[in-house]
Residue frames relative to the residue before (quaternion, step in Angstrom):
aa qw qx qy qz dx dy dz
M 1.0000 0.0000 0.0000 0.0000 0.00 0.00 0.00
S 0.3469 -0.7362 0.5459 0.1990 3.69 -0.66 0.96
P 0.5243 -0.6511 0.4741 0.2764 3.52 -1.16 0.76
P 0.5900 -0.5853 0.4093 0.3767 3.53 -1.09 0.55
P 0.5672 -0.6033 0.4201 0.3714 3.61 -0.97 0.71
G 0.4249 -0.7148 0.5111 0.2175 3.62 -1.05 0.97
P 0.7632 -0.3864 0.2919 0.4278 3.56 -1.26 -0.02
A 0.6735 0.5219 -0.2531 0.4583 3.40 1.09 -1.02
Q 0.6628 0.4801 -0.3123 0.4824 3.53 1.18 -0.60
R 0.6774 0.5006 -0.3198 0.4340 3.67 1.03 -0.61
V 0.5180 0.6784 -0.3988 0.3352 3.59 1.19 -0.48
P 0.7180 0.4120 -0.3154 0.4639 3.64 0.64 -0.83
G 0.5637 0.6212 -0.3517 0.4156 3.61 1.14 -0.36
R 0.6754 0.4582 -0.2321 0.5291 3.39 1.17 -1.15
L 0.6188 0.5167 -0.3754 0.4573 3.65 0.96 -0.71
L 0.6553 0.5383 -0.3194 0.4228 3.53 0.91 -0.90
R 0.6527 0.5004 -0.2931 0.4876 3.53 0.92 -1.00
G 0.6665 0.5011 -0.3147 0.4534 3.51 0.83 -0.93
G 0.6759 0.5013 -0.3214 0.4343 3.58 0.85 -0.84
V 0.6304 0.5241 -0.3459 0.4565 3.58 1.11 -0.76
F 0.6195 0.5809 -0.3096 0.4277 3.53 1.02 -1.16
Y 0.7633 0.3514 -0.2188 0.4960 3.62 0.54 -1.25
G 0.5689 0.5229 -0.4362 0.4612 3.68 0.89 -0.37
T 0.6508 0.5064 -0.3277 0.4611 3.68 0.77 -0.83
L 0.6314 0.5318 -0.3112 0.4709 3.64 0.93 -0.82
T 0.6653 0.5125 -0.2806 0.4647 3.49 0.96 -1.03
A 0.6520 0.5046 -0.3120 0.4722 3.64 0.92 -0.88
I 0.7047 0.4575 -0.3172 0.4399 3.57 0.86 -0.81
A 0.5772 0.5331 -0.3793 0.4886 3.66 1.16 -0.68
L 0.6614 0.5253 -0.3418 0.4120 3.65 0.77 -0.90
V 0.6682 0.5135 -0.2664 0.4679 3.50 0.95 -1.07
S 0.6548 0.5387 -0.2739 0.4539 3.54 1.12 -0.80
A 0.6781 0.5186 -0.2267 0.4689 3.52 1.27 -0.77
I 0.4779 0.7200 -0.4115 0.2896 3.50 1.31 -0.34
P 0.6259 0.5259 -0.3277 0.4737 3.61 0.96 -0.90
L 0.6991 0.4558 -0.3025 0.4605 3.57 0.75 -0.97
I 0.6677 0.4879 -0.3338 0.4525 3.67 0.95 -0.62
W 0.6114 0.5390 -0.3392 0.4697 3.50 1.19 -0.58
A 0.6449 0.5264 -0.3187 0.4532 3.54 1.09 -0.86
L 0.6278 0.5494 -0.3193 0.4495 3.55 1.07 -0.91
T 0.7589 0.4181 -0.2230 0.4467 3.52 0.66 -1.10
S 0.5902 0.5610 -0.3324 0.4759 3.54 1.34 -0.35
S 0.5994 0.5579 -0.3203 0.4763 3.51 1.22 -0.77
L 0.6691 0.4944 -0.2630 0.4885 3.63 1.24 -0.40
R 0.6487 0.5141 -0.2839 0.4840 3.67 1.40 -0.09
P 0.5336 -0.5792 0.4908 0.3728 3.49 -1.20 0.49
D 0.6887 -0.5065 0.3313 0.3993 3.68 -1.15 0.61
D 0.7171 0.4813 -0.2740 0.4231 3.62 0.91 -0.74
E 0.6731 0.4837 -0.2749 0.4872 3.49 1.44 -0.22
I 0.4919 0.7321 -0.3875 0.2680 3.57 1.23 -0.45
F 0.7840 0.2596 -0.1416 0.5458 3.65 0.89 -0.86
R 0.4268 0.7334 -0.4732 0.2368 3.58 1.07 0.20
Y 0.7563 0.3000 -0.1754 0.5543 3.64 1.00 -0.66
T 0.5344 0.6479 -0.4479 0.3067 3.66 0.90 0.50
T 0.4818 0.6806 -0.4628 0.3008 3.63 1.25 -0.04
R 0.7746 0.0815 -0.0097 0.6271 3.48 1.23 -0.75
L 0.4651 -0.7115 0.4621 0.2528 3.60 -0.71 1.09
S 0.0959 0.7732 -0.6064 0.1588 3.52 -0.74 1.19
W 0.6184 -0.5045 0.3796 0.4679 3.57 -1.21 -0.10
K 0.5334 0.6155 -0.3849 0.4342 3.60 1.18 -0.25
T 0.5945 0.5834 -0.3481 0.4302 3.56 1.23 -0.69
L 0.7822 0.3593 -0.1369 0.4903 3.54 1.04 -0.93
L 0.6756 0.4750 -0.3110 0.4704 3.59 1.23 0.21
P 0.4539 -0.7328 0.4114 0.2961 3.64 -0.63 0.82
I 0.1235 -0.8107 0.5722 0.0104 3.57 0.39 1.35
G 0.8202 0.0714 -0.1054 0.5577 3.59 -0.82 1.04
G 0.0861 0.8479 -0.5160 0.0860 3.62 1.07 0.85
T 0.1048 0.7633 -0.6312 0.0892 3.43 -1.20 0.80
V 0.3429 -0.7282 0.5523 0.2171 3.57 -1.08 0.65
Q 0.2506 0.8002 -0.5040 0.2067 3.64 1.20 0.31
N 0.6433 0.5779 -0.2933 0.4077 3.50 0.96 -0.96
F 0.6946 0.4646 -0.2352 0.4963 3.48 1.00 -0.99
R 0.6162 0.5533 -0.3489 0.4387 3.48 1.02 -0.81
E 0.6760 0.5461 -0.2721 0.4131 3.61 0.95 -1.03
I 0.6967 0.4469 -0.2893 0.4809 3.42 0.93 -1.08
L 0.6780 0.5238 -0.3077 0.4139 3.72 0.86 -0.80
F 0.8063 0.3231 -0.0832 0.4885 3.49 0.84 -1.11
E 0.7489 0.3572 -0.2160 0.5148 3.63 1.09 -0.50
D 0.7706 0.3953 -0.1638 0.4723 3.60 0.96 -0.92
R 0.4489 -0.7159 0.4409 0.3025 3.64 1.22 0.14
F 0.2626 0.8171 -0.4777 0.1877 3.59 1.13 0.55
A 0.5590 0.5956 -0.3678 0.4443 3.50 1.21 -0.57
R 0.6331 0.5346 -0.3030 0.4707 3.59 1.21 -0.87
F 0.6465 0.5088 -0.2981 0.4841 3.60 0.92 -0.81
F 0.6616 0.5173 -0.3081 0.4469 3.46 0.98 -0.91
A 0.6573 0.4985 -0.2850 0.4881 3.55 0.94 -0.86
N 0.5908 0.5438 -0.3753 0.4630 3.59 1.06 -0.71
S 0.6693 0.5140 -0.2949 0.4482 3.62 0.79 -0.97
L 0.6607 0.5040 -0.3040 0.4658 3.51 0.90 -0.94
F 0.6657 0.5058 -0.2868 0.4677 3.67 0.94 -0.73
V 0.6980 0.4719 -0.2622 0.4705 3.43 0.90 -0.84
A 0.6049 0.5311 -0.2708 0.5279 3.63 1.16 -0.79
G 0.7370 0.4251 -0.2603 0.4565 3.55 0.65 -1.06
S 0.6019 0.5415 -0.3324 0.4837 3.68 1.06 -0.70
T 0.7046 0.4552 -0.2937 0.4583 3.57 0.85 -0.87
V 0.6095 0.5092 -0.3779 0.4758 3.62 1.05 -0.56
T 0.6276 0.5422 -0.3475 0.4374 3.71 0.83 -0.86
L 0.7441 0.3768 -0.2353 0.4990 3.47 0.51 -1.24
G 0.6520 0.5455 -0.3422 0.4003 3.76 0.80 -0.67
L 0.6475 0.5228 -0.3284 0.4467 3.48 1.13 -0.75
L 0.6315 0.5260 -0.3157 0.4743 3.56 1.12 -0.86
V 0.7064 0.4853 -0.2975 0.4208 3.61 0.68 -1.10
N 0.7451 0.4421 -0.2393 0.4383 3.50 0.76 -1.31
S 0.6496 0.5153 -0.3468 0.4385 3.59 0.92 -0.67
L 0.6366 0.5034 -0.3462 0.4706 3.62 1.13 -0.60
A 0.6040 0.5230 -0.3410 0.4953 3.57 1.09 -0.71
A 0.6970 0.4709 -0.3084 0.4442 3.66 0.79 -0.85
F 0.5674 0.5499 -0.3778 0.4827 3.51 1.19 -0.64
G 0.6827 0.4801 -0.3421 0.4316 3.67 0.67 -0.83
F 0.6701 0.4998 -0.3030 0.4575 3.50 0.87 -0.79
A 0.7301 0.4484 -0.2487 0.4516 3.57 0.89 -0.75
R 0.8116 0.3430 -0.1311 0.4544 3.58 1.01 -0.67
F 0.7011 0.3599 -0.2300 0.5710 3.55 1.34 -0.29
T 0.2656 -0.7051 0.6530 0.0760 3.47 -1.30 0.84
F 0.2722 0.7524 -0.5769 0.1641 3.55 -0.71 1.11
R 0.6389 -0.5718 0.3292 0.3954 3.54 -1.14 0.50
G 0.7988 0.1956 -0.2454 0.5132 3.49 -0.99 1.16
Q 0.2768 0.7829 -0.5134 0.2166 3.62 1.21 0.46
K 0.7146 0.4763 -0.2594 0.4417 3.54 0.79 -1.05
A 0.6393 0.5138 -0.3143 0.4781 3.63 1.13 -0.71
L 0.6412 0.5102 -0.3274 0.4705 3.58 1.09 -0.80
F 0.6635 0.5166 -0.3059 0.4465 3.52 0.99 -0.97
G 0.6446 0.5301 -0.2905 0.4682 3.54 1.16 -0.69
L 0.6294 0.5035 -0.3372 0.4864 3.53 1.12 -0.67
V 0.5537 0.5787 -0.3797 0.4629 3.62 1.15 -0.68
L 0.7142 0.4858 -0.2566 0.4336 3.54 0.71 -1.15
I 0.5878 0.5545 -0.3691 0.4592 3.59 1.09 -0.77
T 0.6329 0.5618 -0.3518 0.4002 3.63 0.82 -0.86
F 0.5940 0.5928 -0.3300 0.4323 3.58 1.23 -0.64
M 0.7433 0.4317 -0.2249 0.4589 3.47 1.15 -0.78
V 0.5496 0.6023 -0.3908 0.4270 3.57 1.36 -0.04
P 0.4689 -0.6935 0.4797 0.2626 3.65 -0.70 1.25
F 0.5389 -0.6512 0.4169 0.3342 3.48 -1.04 0.79
E 0.5664 0.6322 -0.3563 0.3906 3.49 1.17 -0.59
V 0.6204 0.5636 -0.3357 0.4298 3.56 1.13 -0.61
I 0.7772 0.3479 -0.1739 0.4946 3.59 1.07 -0.77
V 0.4585 0.7121 -0.4612 0.2647 3.61 1.21 -0.10
L 0.6552 0.5128 -0.3361 0.4412 3.56 0.89 -0.63
P 0.6510 0.4392 -0.3176 0.5315 3.77 0.88 -0.77
L 0.6546 0.5117 -0.3571 0.4267 3.53 0.84 -0.68
Y 0.6408 0.5236 -0.3067 0.4703 3.55 1.02 -0.83
L 0.6552 0.5260 -0.2908 0.4577 3.56 1.01 -0.78
V 0.6135 0.5131 -0.3121 0.5127 3.66 1.21 -0.78
V 0.6888 0.4474 -0.3295 0.4656 3.68 0.72 -1.05
R 0.6568 0.5099 -0.3379 0.4409 3.74 0.81 -0.77
S 0.6463 0.5194 -0.3220 0.4570 3.57 0.99 -0.67
M 0.7224 0.4251 -0.2484 0.4856 3.53 1.17 -0.62
G 0.4602 -0.7175 0.3976 0.3398 3.50 1.46 0.20
W 0.4381 0.7163 -0.4276 0.3349 3.65 1.10 0.74
L 0.4343 0.6976 -0.4793 0.3082 3.55 1.18 -0.04
D 0.8277 0.1596 -0.1475 0.5173 3.55 -1.13 0.85
T 0.6174 0.5101 -0.3701 0.4707 3.52 1.05 0.94
Y 0.6119 -0.5383 0.3742 0.4424 3.65 -1.02 0.32
R 0.5753 0.5806 -0.3863 0.4275 3.62 1.00 -0.68
A 0.6493 0.5231 -0.3557 0.4222 3.63 0.77 -0.75
L 0.6906 0.4895 -0.2396 0.4754 3.60 1.16 -0.79
I 0.7278 0.4487 -0.2097 0.4743 3.58 1.08 -0.76
V 0.7342 0.5085 -0.2679 0.3614 3.54 0.47 -1.34
P 0.7097 0.4547 -0.3079 0.4413 3.69 0.80 -0.87
A 0.6832 0.4980 -0.2758 0.4574 3.58 1.18 -0.42
V 0.4702 0.7033 -0.4244 0.3227 3.67 1.41 -0.05
P 0.7414 0.3710 -0.2613 0.4944 3.60 0.64 -0.94
D 0.0014 -0.8218 0.5598 -0.1060 3.59 -0.73 1.05
A 0.4218 -0.7694 0.4326 0.2071 3.48 -0.37 1.36
F 0.6551 0.5190 -0.2847 0.4696 3.42 0.96 -0.98
S 0.6524 0.5078 -0.3278 0.4572 3.68 0.86 -0.78
I 0.6459 0.5162 -0.2876 0.4833 3.52 1.12 -0.73
F 0.6525 0.4982 -0.3141 0.4768 3.49 0.97 -0.68
L 0.6344 0.5353 -0.3217 0.4556 3.61 0.89 -1.04
I 0.7468 0.4329 -0.2658 0.4292 3.53 0.57 -1.17
R 0.5829 0.6000 -0.3415 0.4285 3.50 1.16 -0.74
Q 0.6840 0.5237 -0.2913 0.4160 3.48 0.96 -1.07
F 0.6218 0.5168 -0.3037 0.5040 3.56 1.22 -0.73
M 0.6743 0.5071 -0.2917 0.4507 3.58 0.78 -0.96
A 0.6351 0.5539 -0.3094 0.4406 3.62 1.04 -0.82
K 0.7140 0.4860 -0.2471 0.4393 3.53 1.17 -0.56
L 0.4904 0.6497 -0.4123 0.4091 3.55 1.47 -0.09
P 0.5522 -0.6528 0.4007 0.3292 3.60 -0.99 0.85
Q 0.5789 -0.6105 0.4420 0.3110 3.57 -0.99 0.90
D 0.6163 0.5992 -0.3192 0.3991 3.57 1.09 -1.07
M 0.5918 0.5631 -0.3729 0.4401 3.65 1.08 -0.70
F 0.7251 0.4300 -0.2773 0.4609 3.52 0.71 -0.83
E 0.6373 0.5274 -0.3236 0.4593 3.64 1.03 -0.75
A 0.6182 0.5071 -0.3345 0.4987 3.54 0.97 -0.71
G 0.6441 0.5226 -0.3315 0.4495 3.64 0.93 -0.76
R 0.6717 0.5025 -0.2872 0.4625 3.51 0.92 -0.95
V 0.5966 0.5478 -0.3353 0.4812 3.64 1.12 -0.72
D 0.6897 0.4702 -0.2627 0.4841 3.58 1.02 -0.83
G 0.5953 -0.5912 0.3755 0.3938 3.57 1.21 0.00
A 0.4093 0.7305 -0.4776 0.2661 3.64 1.09 0.15
T 0.3886 -0.6884 0.5456 0.2782 3.59 -1.04 0.66
W 0.6868 -0.4702 0.3508 0.4291 3.48 -1.29 0.08
W 0.5896 0.5687 -0.3410 0.4612 3.37 1.15 -0.71
D 0.6496 0.5367 -0.3031 0.4450 3.53 0.96 -1.00
L 0.6442 0.5387 -0.2993 0.4531 3.60 1.06 -0.95
Y 0.6689 0.4901 -0.2763 0.4858 3.46 1.04 -0.87
W 0.7459 0.4344 -0.2214 0.4538 3.58 0.70 -0.95
R 0.7981 0.3787 -0.1360 0.4484 3.55 0.87 -0.99
I 0.7426 0.3376 -0.1515 0.5582 3.51 1.39 -0.60
A 0.7548 0.4070 -0.2513 0.4489 3.51 0.53 -1.00
L 0.7039 0.4840 -0.2882 0.4327 3.60 0.61 -1.04
P 0.6716 0.4575 -0.3416 0.4721 3.81 0.69 -0.77
N 0.7372 0.4242 -0.2844 0.4423 3.70 0.91 -0.48
V 0.6719 0.4371 -0.2781 0.5293 3.58 1.28 0.09
K 0.2186 0.8232 -0.5117 0.1127 3.57 1.09 0.41
P 0.6619 0.5015 -0.3748 0.4121 3.66 0.62 -0.70
A 0.6532 0.5207 -0.3108 0.4534 3.53 1.02 -0.70
L 0.6557 0.4971 -0.3034 0.4806 3.50 1.15 -0.79
I 0.6204 0.5240 -0.3453 0.4704 3.61 0.97 -0.64
T 0.6947 0.4359 -0.3009 0.4867 3.60 0.76 -1.05
A 0.6494 0.4883 -0.3874 0.4355 3.67 0.76 -0.52
S 0.6323 0.5446 -0.3240 0.4457 3.51 1.16 -0.62
L 0.6155 0.5478 -0.3117 0.4732 3.48 1.16 -0.86
L 0.6981 0.4698 -0.2821 0.4607 3.62 0.76 -1.09
L 0.6417 0.5130 -0.3470 0.4524 3.65 1.01 -0.77
F 0.6444 0.5110 -0.3238 0.4678 3.60 1.05 -0.94
L 0.6567 0.5044 -0.3415 0.4446 3.60 0.76 -0.91
R 0.6688 0.5027 -0.3341 0.4340 3.63 0.80 -0.90
Q 0.7114 0.4119 -0.2769 0.4976 3.52 0.77 -0.86
W 0.5938 0.5273 -0.4033 0.4546 3.74 0.85 -0.42
D 0.7341 0.4239 -0.2134 0.4858 3.65 0.90 -0.92
A 0.4171 0.7416 -0.4464 0.2769 3.57 1.31 -0.28
F 0.0577 0.8067 -0.5881 0.0015 3.82 -0.84 0.83
F 0.6815 0.5259 -0.3428 0.3761 3.55 0.80 -0.96
W 0.7603 0.4203 -0.2365 0.4351 3.55 0.80 -1.06
P 0.5703 0.5590 -0.3628 0.4802 3.55 1.14 -0.41
L 0.6592 0.5077 -0.2808 0.4784 3.52 1.09 -0.83
V 0.7045 0.4499 -0.2579 0.4844 3.58 1.02 -0.68
A 0.7615 0.4118 -0.2214 0.4489 3.61 0.94 -0.91
T 0.7755 0.2786 -0.1673 0.5413 3.75 1.25 -0.24
S 0.1226 -0.8065 0.5744 0.0684 3.57 -1.07 0.62
S 0.6377 0.5579 -0.3312 0.4153 3.61 1.16 -0.42
L 0.5757 -0.6115 0.4221 0.3412 3.50 -1.09 0.74
E 0.6136 0.5972 -0.3394 0.3894 3.56 1.03 -0.68
L 0.7660 0.3717 -0.1858 0.4904 3.56 1.20 -0.67
T 0.3838 0.7652 -0.4259 0.2929 3.54 1.32 0.10
V 0.2836 -0.7794 0.5440 0.1273 3.44 -0.71 1.12
I 0.7142 -0.4902 0.2852 0.4102 3.60 -1.23 0.49
Q 0.6966 0.4683 -0.3322 0.4303 3.72 0.76 -0.88
V 0.6183 0.5143 -0.3520 0.4789 3.67 1.09 -0.55
A 0.6815 0.5096 -0.3135 0.4214 3.43 0.92 -1.00
L 0.6206 0.5248 -0.3947 0.4286 3.67 0.89 -0.49
T 0.6318 0.5070 -0.4112 0.4180 3.68 0.96 -0.46
K 0.5601 0.5974 -0.4314 0.3785 3.71 1.01 -0.20
Y 0.6387 0.5065 -0.3825 0.4350 3.61 1.19 0.03
M 0.6550 0.4320 -0.3387 0.5193 3.47 1.39 0.10
T 0.0838 -0.8273 0.5553 -0.0146 3.64 -0.45 1.16
E 0.6908 -0.4602 0.3015 0.4692 3.60 -1.07 0.03
F 0.8269 0.2995 -0.1235 0.4596 3.45 0.87 -0.83
I 0.8053 0.0663 -0.0638 0.5856 3.62 1.26 -0.23
T 0.2300 -0.7367 0.6205 0.1390 3.55 -1.21 0.60
Y 0.3419 -0.7406 0.5592 0.1478 3.52 -0.94 0.97
W 0.1529 -0.8659 0.4668 0.0949 3.44 0.58 1.23
G 0.6685 0.5314 -0.3364 0.3970 3.62 0.80 -0.74
R 0.6785 0.4485 -0.2685 0.5162 3.61 1.14 -0.89
L 0.6041 0.5718 -0.3417 0.4374 3.55 1.10 -0.70
L 0.6773 0.4700 -0.2541 0.5057 3.61 0.94 -1.05
A 0.6304 0.5281 -0.3253 0.4668 3.65 0.90 -0.83
G 0.6866 0.4673 -0.3028 0.4675 3.53 0.83 -0.95
S 0.5918 0.5643 -0.3332 0.4694 3.68 1.13 -0.84
M 0.6761 0.4945 -0.3190 0.4435 3.61 0.83 -0.88
L 0.6548 0.5239 -0.2785 0.4681 3.52 1.03 -0.93
A 0.6354 0.5175 -0.2896 0.4946 3.57 1.19 -0.60
T 0.6575 0.5096 -0.3369 0.4410 3.56 0.97 -0.37
I 0.5169 0.7012 -0.4115 0.2681 3.53 1.15 -0.64
P 0.7064 0.4807 -0.2848 0.4346 3.62 0.75 -1.01
I 0.6178 0.5532 -0.3196 0.4585 3.50 1.10 -0.86
V 0.6807 0.5187 -0.2656 0.4438 3.57 0.81 -1.14
V 0.6436 0.5481 -0.2674 0.4625 3.58 1.04 -1.03
L 0.6857 0.4876 -0.2575 0.4752 3.54 0.86 -1.17
F 0.6646 0.5036 -0.3291 0.4432 3.60 0.78 -0.86
F 0.6972 0.4868 -0.2753 0.4486 3.64 0.81 -1.03
V 0.6234 0.5567 -0.2592 0.4840 3.57 1.28 -0.68
L 0.8264 0.2548 -0.0404 0.5005 3.53 0.80 -1.14
Q 0.3935 0.7539 -0.4719 0.2324 3.59 1.21 -0.03
K 0.6546 0.5319 -0.3679 0.3915 3.63 0.84 -0.53
Y 0.6365 0.5123 -0.3098 0.4862 3.50 1.24 -0.67
Y 0.6125 0.5300 -0.3536 0.4679 3.52 1.18 -0.61
V 0.6563 0.4916 -0.3408 0.4598 3.67 0.85 -0.66
Q 0.6341 0.5296 -0.3465 0.4442 3.50 1.01 -0.80
S 0.6733 0.4928 -0.3097 0.4559 3.65 0.91 -0.84
V 0.6603 0.4574 -0.3561 0.4775 3.63 0.88 -0.83
T 0.6972 0.5165 -0.2898 0.4040 3.74 0.76 -0.55
S 0.6985 0.4168 -0.1906 0.5495 3.52 1.45 -0.53
T 0.5375 0.6605 -0.4462 0.2752 3.63 0.87 -0.56
G 0.8150 0.3339 -0.2190 0.4199 3.61 0.54 -0.92
I 0.3160 0.7633 -0.5039 0.2523 3.65 1.22 0.31
K 0.8073 0.0140 0.0132 0.5898 3.60 0.85 -0.90
G 0.2805 -0.7878 0.5323 0.1320 3.45 -1.05 0.83
């Protein structure tokens, strides 16, 4: 009977399995990145060269043959794309700022207060997260119109501030904070605002950052509501602006792809900067209900 393999004999097997696993993940990531790489290289080509090498995949498909920055120059300096980019940044940034305050206050109330109907009210909040936006777009439009907010920044920002998922996420983190921390604060004379601002918020930073990231992405990618709520060129956001390159008779592929590449920059930057907080929040959210 042969002895069981020792640690030195098991190491090569683990290395092999790890190499196969990570090699497979790398291959999947590279294949998934092909459309993005093609879009980037195509944005650096003249319109008549964009689909020239797409019949059969080759190295020419993914390299900017005949590269030019003309598409970027045209959308930035001739099409007022910088203005649309700034509009999206302002709308998304304002929504995140107000949304963090409103949603974290609601989460604090659900996590630290006990009152009649609390579970039912929290369940109602979660139900709103599952309602498709198309169901409420008409009532929302009528409310915004009655308030005189159509074609204003308020119409783009205020309806997006309350967010059920942000409330749920932050509430889950706050519910796990030790009760002793809050009791000690009350003994020291802290107000409820002090408990919220000085104790609760600093200890749920991963949830706050993740909620901010998701709110920003939702507003940055918003298309339907900005299209409905605004009509002036001065308030056009980047997703609506991209559709202007697709007309009934022709699509300006070079400008469309160049604009799409510019639109991905904030998303990519935010994800790489904040991804560790996102992972922390995802792995911690469901620990306590």
